[in-house]
PyMOL CGO cylinders between C-alpha atoms (Angstrom):
from pymol import cmd
from pymol.cgo import CYLINDER

trace = [
    CYLINDER, 111.08, 140.50, 95.42, 109.59, 137.72, 97.75, 0.3, 1, 1, 1, 1, 1, 1,
    CYLINDER, 109.59, 137.72, 97.75, 105.77, 136.71, 96.73, 0.3, 1, 1, 1, 1, 1, 1,
    CYLINDER, 105.77, 136.71, 96.73, 102.98, 134.43, 97.88, 0.3, 1, 1, 1, 1, 1, 1,
    CYLINDER, 102.98, 134.43, 97.88, 100.03, 133.17, 95.49, 0.3, 1, 1, 1, 1, 1, 1,
    CYLINDER, 100.03, 133.17, 95.49, 96.99, 132.53, 97.38, 0.3, 1, 1, 1, 1, 1, 1,
    CYLINDER, 96.99, 132.53, 97.38, 94.40, 130.26, 96.88, 0.3, 1, 1, 1, 1, 1, 1,
    CYLINDER, 94.40, 130.26, 96.88, 90.70, 131.43, 97.49, 0.3, 1, 1, 1, 1, 1, 1,
    CYLINDER, 90.70, 131.43, 97.49, 88.18, 129.11, 98.46, 0.3, 1, 1, 1, 1, 1, 1,
    CYLINDER, 88.18, 129.11, 98.46, 88.97, 127.53, 101.64, 0.3, 1, 1, 1, 1, 1, 1,
    CYLINDER, 88.97, 127.53, 101.64, 92.27, 129.27, 101.85, 0.3, 1, 1, 1, 1, 1, 1,
    CYLINDER, 92.27, 129.27, 101.85, 91.32, 133.40, 102.66, 0.3, 1, 1, 1, 1, 1, 1,
    CYLINDER, 91.32, 133.40, 102.66, 86.98, 132.47, 102.45, 0.3, 1, 1, 1, 1, 1, 1,
    CYLINDER, 86.98, 132.47, 102.45, 85.07, 129.82, 103.96, 0.3, 1, 1, 1, 1, 1, 1,
    CYLINDER, 85.07, 129.82, 103.96, 84.72, 127.08, 100.75, 0.3, 1, 1, 1, 1, 1, 1,
    CYLINDER, 84.72, 127.08, 100.75, 81.17, 127.17, 99.56, 0.3, 1, 1, 1, 1, 1, 1,
    CYLINDER, 81.17, 127.17, 99.56, 80.40, 124.90, 96.84, 0.3, 1, 1, 1, 1, 1, 1,
    CYLINDER, 80.40, 124.90, 96.84, 80.18, 126.46, 93.69, 0.3, 1, 1, 1, 1, 1, 1,
    CYLINDER, 80.18, 126.46, 93.69, 80.17, 130.42, 95.41, 0.3, 1, 1, 1, 1, 1, 1,
    CYLINDER, 80.17, 130.42, 95.41, 78.61, 132.94, 92.88, 0.3, 1, 1, 1, 1, 1, 1,
    CYLINDER, 78.61, 132.94, 92.88, 76.99, 135.15, 95.26, 0.3, 1, 1, 1, 1, 1, 1,
    CYLINDER, 76.99, 135.15, 95.26, 78.86, 137.64, 97.20, 0.3, 1, 1, 1, 1, 1, 1,
    CYLINDER, 78.86, 137.64, 97.20, 77.05, 137.77, 100.12, 0.3, 1, 1, 1, 1, 1, 1,
    CYLINDER, 77.05, 137.77, 100.12, 78.07, 134.35, 101.01, 0.3, 1, 1, 1, 1, 1, 1,
    CYLINDER, 78.07, 134.35, 101.01, 81.71, 135.25, 101.06, 0.3, 1, 1, 1, 1, 1, 1,
    CYLINDER, 81.71, 135.25, 101.06, 83.47, 135.12, 104.76, 0.3, 1, 1, 1, 1, 1, 1,
    CYLINDER, 83.47, 135.12, 104.76, 86.87, 135.83, 105.03, 0.3, 1, 1, 1, 1, 1, 1,
    CYLINDER, 86.87, 135.83, 105.03, 88.53, 133.14, 107.59, 0.3, 1, 1, 1, 1, 1, 1,
    CYLINDER, 88.53, 133.14, 107.59, 89.66, 134.22, 110.69, 0.3, 1, 1, 1, 1, 1, 1,
    CYLINDER, 89.66, 134.22, 110.69, 93.12, 135.15, 110.96, 0.3, 1, 1, 1, 1, 1, 1,
    CYLINDER, 93.12, 135.15, 110.96, 93.37, 135.87, 107.16, 0.3, 1, 1, 1, 1, 1, 1,
    CYLINDER, 93.37, 135.87, 107.16, 93.33, 139.79, 107.66, 0.3, 1, 1, 1, 1, 1, 1,
    CYLINDER, 93.33, 139.79, 107.66, 95.95, 139.77, 110.35, 0.3, 1, 1, 1, 1, 1, 1,
    CYLINDER, 95.95, 139.77, 110.35, 98.03, 137.39, 108.06, 0.3, 1, 1, 1, 1, 1, 1,
    CYLINDER, 98.03, 137.39, 108.06, 97.45, 139.07, 105.00, 0.3, 1, 1, 1, 1, 1, 1,
    CYLINDER, 97.45, 139.07, 105.00, 98.20, 142.52, 106.54, 0.3, 1, 1, 1, 1, 1, 1,
    CYLINDER, 98.20, 142.52, 106.54, 101.66, 141.00, 108.00, 0.3, 1, 1, 1, 1, 1, 1,
    CYLINDER, 101.66, 141.00, 108.00, 102.59, 139.75, 104.55, 0.3, 1, 1, 1, 1, 1, 1,
    CYLINDER, 102.59, 139.75, 104.55, 101.90, 143.43, 103.35, 0.3, 1, 1, 1, 1, 1, 1,
    CYLINDER, 101.90, 143.43, 103.35, 103.89, 145.09, 105.36, 0.3, 1, 1, 1, 1, 1, 1,
    CYLINDER, 103.89, 145.09, 105.36, 106.54, 143.13, 105.30, 0.3, 1, 1, 1, 1, 1, 1,
    CYLINDER, 106.54, 143.13, 105.30, 106.87, 143.97, 101.63, 0.3, 1, 1, 1, 1, 1, 1,
    CYLINDER, 106.87, 143.97, 101.63, 105.44, 141.03, 100.44, 0.3, 1, 1, 1, 1, 1, 1,
    CYLINDER, 105.44, 141.03, 100.44, 103.69, 140.72, 96.58, 0.3, 1, 1, 1, 1, 1, 1,
    CYLINDER, 103.69, 140.72, 96.58, 100.58, 139.12, 96.87, 0.3, 1, 1, 1, 1, 1, 1,
    CYLINDER, 100.58, 139.12, 96.87, 98.94, 137.06, 93.96, 0.3, 1, 1, 1, 1, 1, 1,
    CYLINDER, 98.94, 137.06, 93.96, 95.53, 135.13, 93.64, 0.3, 1, 1, 1, 1, 1, 1,
    CYLINDER, 95.53, 135.13, 93.64, 95.08, 131.83, 91.32, 0.3, 1, 1, 1, 1, 1, 1,
    CYLINDER, 95.08, 131.83, 91.32, 91.98, 130.37, 92.07, 0.3, 1, 1, 1, 1, 1, 1,
    CYLINDER, 91.98, 130.37, 92.07, 90.21, 126.91, 89.90, 0.3, 1, 1, 1, 1, 1, 1,
    CYLINDER, 90.21, 126.91, 89.90, 86.68, 127.90, 89.18, 0.3, 1, 1, 1, 1, 1, 1,
    CYLINDER, 86.68, 127.90, 89.18, 85.13, 125.14, 87.57, 0.3, 1, 1, 1, 1, 1, 1,
    CYLINDER, 85.13, 125.14, 87.57, 81.75, 126.42, 87.93, 0.3, 1, 1, 1, 1, 1, 1,
    CYLINDER, 81.75, 126.42, 87.93, 82.02, 128.51, 85.47, 0.3, 1, 1, 1, 1, 1, 1,
    CYLINDER, 82.02, 128.51, 85.47, 83.39, 126.25, 82.75, 0.3, 1, 1, 1, 1, 1, 1,
    CYLINDER, 83.39, 126.25, 82.75, 80.05, 123.85, 83.82, 0.3, 1, 1, 1, 1, 1, 1,
    CYLINDER, 80.05, 123.85, 83.82, 77.78, 126.76, 83.38, 0.3, 1, 1, 1, 1, 1, 1,
    CYLINDER, 77.78, 126.76, 83.38, 76.81, 127.12, 87.01, 0.3, 1, 1, 1, 1, 1, 1,
    CYLINDER, 76.81, 127.12, 87.01, 77.90, 130.71, 86.93, 0.3, 1, 1, 1, 1, 1, 1,
    CYLINDER, 77.90, 130.71, 86.93, 79.35, 133.23, 85.02, 0.3, 1, 1, 1, 1, 1, 1,
    CYLINDER, 79.35, 133.23, 85.02, 83.04, 134.66, 85.09, 0.3, 1, 1, 1, 1, 1, 1,
    CYLINDER, 83.04, 134.66, 85.09, 81.74, 138.36, 86.43, 0.3, 1, 1, 1, 1, 1, 1,
    CYLINDER, 81.74, 138.36, 86.43, 79.82, 136.31, 89.03, 0.3, 1, 1, 1, 1, 1, 1,
    CYLINDER, 79.82, 136.31, 89.03, 83.61, 135.02, 90.19, 0.3, 1, 1, 1, 1, 1, 1,
    CYLINDER, 83.61, 135.02, 90.19, 85.10, 138.85, 89.88, 0.3, 1, 1, 1, 1, 1, 1,
    CYLINDER, 85.10, 138.85, 89.88, 82.22, 140.00, 92.35, 0.3, 1, 1, 1, 1, 1, 1,
    CYLINDER, 82.22, 140.00, 92.35, 82.88, 137.64, 94.98, 0.3, 1, 1, 1, 1, 1, 1,
    CYLINDER, 82.88, 137.64, 94.98, 86.83, 138.69, 94.51, 0.3, 1, 1, 1, 1, 1, 1,
    CYLINDER, 86.83, 138.69, 94.51, 85.65, 142.26, 94.98, 0.3, 1, 1, 1, 1, 1, 1,
    CYLINDER, 85.65, 142.26, 94.98, 83.53, 141.27, 97.99, 0.3, 1, 1, 1, 1, 1, 1,
    CYLINDER, 83.53, 141.27, 97.99, 86.84, 139.39, 99.54, 0.3, 1, 1, 1, 1, 1, 1,
    CYLINDER, 86.84, 139.39, 99.54, 88.92, 142.60, 99.22, 0.3, 1, 1, 1, 1, 1, 1,
    CYLINDER, 88.92, 142.60, 99.22, 86.35, 144.75, 100.69, 0.3, 1, 1, 1, 1, 1, 1,
    CYLINDER, 86.35, 144.75, 100.69, 86.12, 142.37, 103.70, 0.3, 1, 1, 1, 1, 1, 1,
    CYLINDER, 86.12, 142.37, 103.70, 90.09, 142.06, 103.95, 0.3, 1, 1, 1, 1, 1, 1,
    CYLINDER, 90.09, 142.06, 103.95, 89.93, 146.20, 103.87, 0.3, 1, 1, 1, 1, 1, 1,
    CYLINDER, 89.93, 146.20, 103.87, 93.61, 146.72, 102.33, 0.3, 1, 1, 1, 1, 1, 1,
    CYLINDER, 93.61, 146.72, 102.33, 92.06, 148.22, 99.09, 0.3, 1, 1, 1, 1, 1, 1,
    CYLINDER, 92.06, 148.22, 99.09, 91.16, 146.96, 95.45, 0.3, 1, 1, 1, 1, 1, 1,
    CYLINDER, 91.16, 146.96, 95.45, 94.98, 146.71, 94.40, 0.3, 1, 1, 1, 1, 1, 1,
    CYLINDER, 94.98, 146.71, 94.40, 95.99, 144.12, 97.07, 0.3, 1, 1, 1, 1, 1, 1,
    CYLINDER, 95.99, 144.12, 97.07, 96.45, 141.59, 94.67, 0.3, 1, 1, 1, 1, 1, 1,
    CYLINDER, 96.45, 141.59, 94.67, 99.43, 142.38, 92.08, 0.3, 1, 1, 1, 1, 1, 1,
    CYLINDER, 99.43, 142.38, 92.08, 97.39, 140.04, 89.71, 0.3, 1, 1, 1, 1, 1, 1,
    CYLINDER, 97.39, 140.04, 89.71, 94.92, 137.33, 90.07, 0.3, 1, 1, 1, 1, 1, 1,
    CYLINDER, 94.92, 137.33, 90.07, 94.15, 134.19, 87.83, 0.3, 1, 1, 1, 1, 1, 1,
    CYLINDER, 94.15, 134.19, 87.83, 90.19, 132.98, 87.78, 0.3, 1, 1, 1, 1, 1, 1,
    CYLINDER, 90.19, 132.98, 87.78, 90.85, 129.82, 86.20, 0.3, 1, 1, 1, 1, 1, 1,
    CYLINDER, 90.85, 129.82, 86.20, 87.22, 128.99, 84.38, 0.3, 1, 1, 1, 1, 1, 1,
    CYLINDER, 87.22, 128.99, 84.38, 88.14, 125.34, 83.40, 0.3, 1, 1, 1, 1, 1, 1,
    CYLINDER, 88.14, 125.34, 83.40, 86.48, 122.39, 84.82, 0.3, 1, 1, 1, 1, 1, 1,
    CYLINDER, 86.48, 122.39, 84.82, 88.49, 119.15, 85.17, 0.3, 1, 1, 1, 1, 1, 1,
    CYLINDER, 88.49, 119.15, 85.17, 88.84, 117.61, 82.09, 0.3, 1, 1, 1, 1, 1, 1,
    CYLINDER, 88.84, 117.61, 82.09, 88.43, 120.57, 79.87, 0.3, 1, 1, 1, 1, 1, 1,
    CYLINDER, 88.43, 120.57, 79.87, 91.78, 121.82, 78.25, 0.3, 1, 1, 1, 1, 1, 1,
    CYLINDER, 91.78, 121.82, 78.25, 93.27, 123.85, 80.83, 0.3, 1, 1, 1, 1, 1, 1,
    CYLINDER, 93.27, 123.85, 80.83, 96.17, 126.78, 80.57, 0.3, 1, 1, 1, 1, 1, 1,
    CYLINDER, 96.17, 126.78, 80.57, 96.26, 127.69, 83.92, 0.3, 1, 1, 1, 1, 1, 1,
    CYLINDER, 96.26, 127.69, 83.92, 94.02, 125.19, 86.44, 0.3, 1, 1, 1, 1, 1, 1,
    CYLINDER, 94.02, 125.19, 86.44, 95.91, 123.82, 89.24, 0.3, 1, 1, 1, 1, 1, 1,
    CYLINDER, 95.91, 123.82, 89.24, 98.00, 122.02, 89.50, 0.3, 1, 1, 1, 1, 1, 1,
    CYLINDER, 98.00, 122.02, 89.50, 99.46, 123.58, 86.24, 0.3, 1, 1, 1, 1, 1, 1,
    CYLINDER, 99.46, 123.58, 86.24, 102.38, 125.77, 87.15, 0.3, 1, 1, 1, 1, 1, 1,
    CYLINDER, 102.38, 125.77, 87.15, 101.64, 128.02, 84.01, 0.3, 1, 1, 1, 1, 1, 1,
    CYLINDER, 101.64, 128.02, 84.01, 100.29, 130.97, 86.29, 0.3, 1, 1, 1, 1, 1, 1,
    CYLINDER, 100.29, 130.97, 86.29, 102.80, 130.76, 87.91, 0.3, 1, 1, 1, 1, 1, 1,
    CYLINDER, 102.80, 130.76, 87.91, 105.63, 130.61, 85.52, 0.3, 1, 1, 1, 1, 1, 1,
    CYLINDER, 105.63, 130.61, 85.52, 103.91, 133.40, 84.02, 0.3, 1, 1, 1, 1, 1, 1,
    CYLINDER, 103.91, 133.40, 84.02, 104.29, 135.72, 86.96, 0.3, 1, 1, 1, 1, 1, 1,
    CYLINDER, 104.29, 135.72, 86.96, 108.09, 134.99, 87.48, 0.3, 1, 1, 1, 1, 1, 1,
    CYLINDER, 108.09, 134.99, 87.48, 108.40, 136.17, 83.97, 0.3, 1, 1, 1, 1, 1, 1,
    CYLINDER, 108.40, 136.17, 83.97, 106.49, 139.10, 84.20, 0.3, 1, 1, 1, 1, 1, 1,
    CYLINDER, 106.49, 139.10, 84.20, 107.76, 140.27, 87.66, 0.3, 1, 1, 1, 1, 1, 1,
    CYLINDER, 107.76, 140.27, 87.66, 111.17, 139.03, 87.46, 0.3, 1, 1, 1, 1, 1, 1,
    CYLINDER, 111.17, 139.03, 87.46, 110.34, 136.86, 90.68, 0.3, 1, 1, 1, 1, 1, 1,
    CYLINDER, 110.34, 136.86, 90.68, 112.84, 133.80, 91.49, 0.3, 1, 1, 1, 1, 1, 1,
    CYLINDER, 112.84, 133.80, 91.49, 111.43, 130.33, 92.03, 0.3, 1, 1, 1, 1, 1, 1,
    CYLINDER, 111.43, 130.33, 92.03, 112.86, 130.41, 95.56, 0.3, 1, 1, 1, 1, 1, 1,
    CYLINDER, 112.86, 130.41, 95.56, 111.02, 134.13, 96.52, 0.3, 1, 1, 1, 1, 1, 1,
    CYLINDER, 111.02, 134.13, 96.52, 107.62, 132.46, 95.45, 0.3, 1, 1, 1, 1, 1, 1,
    CYLINDER, 107.62, 132.46, 95.45, 105.66, 130.33, 97.56, 0.3, 1, 1, 1, 1, 1, 1,
    CYLINDER, 105.66, 130.33, 97.56, 102.11, 129.04, 96.92, 0.3, 1, 1, 1, 1, 1, 1,
    CYLINDER, 102.11, 129.04, 96.92, 99.75, 128.83, 99.96, 0.3, 1, 1, 1, 1, 1, 1,
    CYLINDER, 99.75, 128.83, 99.96, 96.47, 126.41, 99.66, 0.3, 1, 1, 1, 1, 1, 1,
    CYLINDER, 96.47, 126.41, 99.66, 94.07, 124.33, 101.08, 0.3, 1, 1, 1, 1, 1, 1,
    CYLINDER, 94.07, 124.33, 101.08, 93.90, 121.69, 98.62, 0.3, 1, 1, 1, 1, 1, 1,
    CYLINDER, 93.90, 121.69, 98.62, 96.52, 118.96, 97.26, 0.3, 1, 1, 1, 1, 1, 1,
    CYLINDER, 96.52, 118.96, 97.26, 96.18, 120.95, 94.02, 0.3, 1, 1, 1, 1, 1, 1,
    CYLINDER, 96.18, 120.95, 94.02, 97.86, 124.69, 95.55, 0.3, 1, 1, 1, 1, 1, 1,
    CYLINDER, 97.86, 124.69, 95.55, 100.92, 122.51, 96.72, 0.3, 1, 1, 1, 1, 1, 1,
    CYLINDER, 100.92, 122.51, 96.72, 101.05, 120.18, 93.56, 0.3, 1, 1, 1, 1, 1, 1,
    CYLINDER, 101.05, 120.18, 93.56, 101.37, 123.07, 91.48, 0.3, 1, 1, 1, 1, 1, 1,
    CYLINDER, 101.37, 123.07, 91.48, 104.69, 124.54, 93.74, 0.3, 1, 1, 1, 1, 1, 1,
    CYLINDER, 104.69, 124.54, 93.74, 105.96, 121.27, 93.16, 0.3, 1, 1, 1, 1, 1, 1,
    CYLINDER, 105.96, 121.27, 93.16, 105.37, 121.78, 89.87, 0.3, 1, 1, 1, 1, 1, 1,
    CYLINDER, 105.37, 121.78, 89.87, 107.09, 125.04, 89.54, 0.3, 1, 1, 1, 1, 1, 1,
    CYLINDER, 107.09, 125.04, 89.54, 109.94, 124.29, 92.02, 0.3, 1, 1, 1, 1, 1, 1,
    CYLINDER, 109.94, 124.29, 92.02, 109.14, 126.86, 94.56, 0.3, 1, 1, 1, 1, 1, 1,
    CYLINDER, 109.14, 126.86, 94.56, 107.59, 126.16, 97.80, 0.3, 1, 1, 1, 1, 1, 1,
    CYLINDER, 107.59, 126.16, 97.80, 104.44, 125.27, 98.87, 0.3, 1, 1, 1, 1, 1, 1,
    CYLINDER, 104.44, 125.27, 98.87, 102.64, 125.71, 102.10, 0.3, 1, 1, 1, 1, 1, 1,
    CYLINDER, 102.64, 125.71, 102.10, 99.19, 124.22, 103.33, 0.3, 1, 1, 1, 1, 1, 1,
    CYLINDER, 99.19, 124.22, 103.33, 96.65, 125.61, 105.32, 0.3, 1, 1, 1, 1, 1, 1,
    CYLINDER, 96.65, 125.61, 105.32, 93.59, 123.09, 106.96, 0.3, 1, 1, 1, 1, 1, 1,
    CYLINDER, 93.59, 123.09, 106.96, 91.10, 125.25, 106.57, 0.3, 1, 1, 1, 1, 1, 1,
    CYLINDER, 91.10, 125.25, 106.57, 89.17, 124.06, 103.82, 0.3, 1, 1, 1, 1, 1, 1,
    CYLINDER, 89.17, 124.06, 103.82, 86.63, 120.98, 103.27, 0.3, 1, 1, 1, 1, 1, 1,
    CYLINDER, 86.63, 120.98, 103.27, 89.08, 118.45, 103.28, 0.3, 1, 1, 1, 1, 1, 1,
    CYLINDER, 89.08, 118.45, 103.28, 91.59, 117.19, 105.88, 0.3, 1, 1, 1, 1, 1, 1,
    CYLINDER, 91.59, 117.19, 105.88, 94.36, 118.26, 103.93, 0.3, 1, 1, 1, 1, 1, 1,
    CYLINDER, 94.36, 118.26, 103.93, 97.32, 116.45, 106.30, 0.3, 1, 1, 1, 1, 1, 1,
    CYLINDER, 97.32, 116.45, 106.30, 95.35, 113.20, 105.21, 0.3, 1, 1, 1, 1, 1, 1,
    CYLINDER, 95.35, 113.20, 105.21, 95.01, 114.02, 101.67, 0.3, 1, 1, 1, 1, 1, 1,
    CYLINDER, 95.01, 114.02, 101.67, 99.07, 114.24, 101.60, 0.3, 1, 1, 1, 1, 1, 1,
    CYLINDER, 99.07, 114.24, 101.60, 99.80, 110.85, 103.86, 0.3, 1, 1, 1, 1, 1, 1,
    CYLINDER, 99.80, 110.85, 103.86, 97.43, 109.10, 101.23, 0.3, 1, 1, 1, 1, 1, 1,
    CYLINDER, 97.43, 109.10, 101.23, 99.92, 110.30, 98.18, 0.3, 1, 1, 1, 1, 1, 1,
    CYLINDER, 99.92, 110.30, 98.18, 103.17, 110.36, 100.22, 0.3, 1, 1, 1, 1, 1, 1,
    CYLINDER, 103.17, 110.36, 100.22, 103.28, 113.84, 100.17, 0.3, 1, 1, 1, 1, 1, 1,
    CYLINDER, 103.28, 113.84, 100.17, 103.07, 114.61, 103.81, 0.3, 1, 1, 1, 1, 1, 1,
    CYLINDER, 103.07, 114.61, 103.81, 107.10, 114.89, 104.21, 0.3, 1, 1, 1, 1, 1, 1,
    CYLINDER, 107.10, 114.89, 104.21, 107.22, 117.53, 101.28, 0.3, 1, 1, 1, 1, 1, 1,
    CYLINDER, 107.22, 117.53, 101.28, 104.71, 120.38, 102.09, 0.3, 1, 1, 1, 1, 1, 1,
    CYLINDER, 104.71, 120.38, 102.09, 104.09, 122.16, 105.90, 0.3, 1, 1, 1, 1, 1, 1,
    CYLINDER, 104.09, 122.16, 105.90, 100.53, 122.34, 106.97, 0.3, 1, 1, 1, 1, 1, 1,
    CYLINDER, 100.53, 122.34, 106.97, 98.96, 124.77, 109.14, 0.3, 1, 1, 1, 1, 1, 1,
    CYLINDER, 98.96, 124.77, 109.14, 95.94, 124.87, 111.14, 0.3, 1, 1, 1, 1, 1, 1,
    CYLINDER, 95.94, 124.87, 111.14, 95.37, 128.69, 110.29, 0.3, 1, 1, 1, 1, 1, 1,
    CYLINDER, 95.37, 128.69, 110.29, 96.32, 131.30, 108.03, 0.3, 1, 1, 1, 1, 1, 1,
    CYLINDER, 96.32, 131.30, 108.03, 98.29, 133.40, 110.11, 0.3, 1, 1, 1, 1, 1, 1,
    CYLINDER, 98.29, 133.40, 110.11, 100.04, 130.39, 111.58, 0.3, 1, 1, 1, 1, 1, 1,
    CYLINDER, 100.04, 130.39, 111.58, 101.25, 129.77, 107.88, 0.3, 1, 1, 1, 1, 1, 1,
    CYLINDER, 101.25, 129.77, 107.88, 101.81, 133.41, 107.21, 0.3, 1, 1, 1, 1, 1, 1,
    CYLINDER, 101.81, 133.41, 107.21, 104.35, 133.32, 110.15, 0.3, 1, 1, 1, 1, 1, 1,
    CYLINDER, 104.35, 133.32, 110.15, 106.02, 130.22, 109.29, 0.3, 1, 1, 1, 1, 1, 1,
    CYLINDER, 106.02, 130.22, 109.29, 107.08, 131.85, 105.65, 0.3, 1, 1, 1, 1, 1, 1,
    CYLINDER, 107.08, 131.85, 105.65, 108.13, 135.03, 107.36, 0.3, 1, 1, 1, 1, 1, 1,
    CYLINDER, 108.13, 135.03, 107.36, 110.06, 133.63, 110.30, 0.3, 1, 1, 1, 1, 1, 1,
    CYLINDER, 110.06, 133.63, 110.30, 111.05, 130.02, 109.94, 0.3, 1, 1, 1, 1, 1, 1,
    CYLINDER, 111.05, 130.02, 109.94, 111.53, 129.70, 106.36, 0.3, 1, 1, 1, 1, 1, 1,
    CYLINDER, 111.53, 129.70, 106.36, 112.43, 133.31, 105.78, 0.3, 1, 1, 1, 1, 1, 1,
    CYLINDER, 112.43, 133.31, 105.78, 111.40, 133.52, 101.86, 0.3, 1, 1, 1, 1, 1, 1,
]
cmd.load_cgo(trace, "trace")
């Protein structure tokens, strides 16, 4: 079984700091087409999102779930699109089990769904998404669709040679499907 673990803010939807209002959810260009291709190709999809606004008291877990539900509505492929969803409420500096770049959620997916590491890919717009992939030992693919220039951030950390970065979601999906042959 092949799977892709997706980040939410800046990857699937426009990044809005501390997003908690579902009316502000806006799916990014080519996301629906890319998600559709992954589903049609038999990939299992998971959502892994850091939501430090919960830990900081800016909004509730229910607010984050409502934004996830709006995301699913806009994608239009049903409310069971994701096999599992992990909303990490901790803020940086708090003890965290699943907050990226912790590998724990990815390792739990591997165990629960009997997925091999080389059949898993983490996709996101942030260095933490790609460090999560590194910490698991699976593939990581970046999308330069968030707030920060991901290529620049990777260069600053001397990590640009380890992770391909694409300017659009569909380009990243095509890489996974046709170039990497996950």
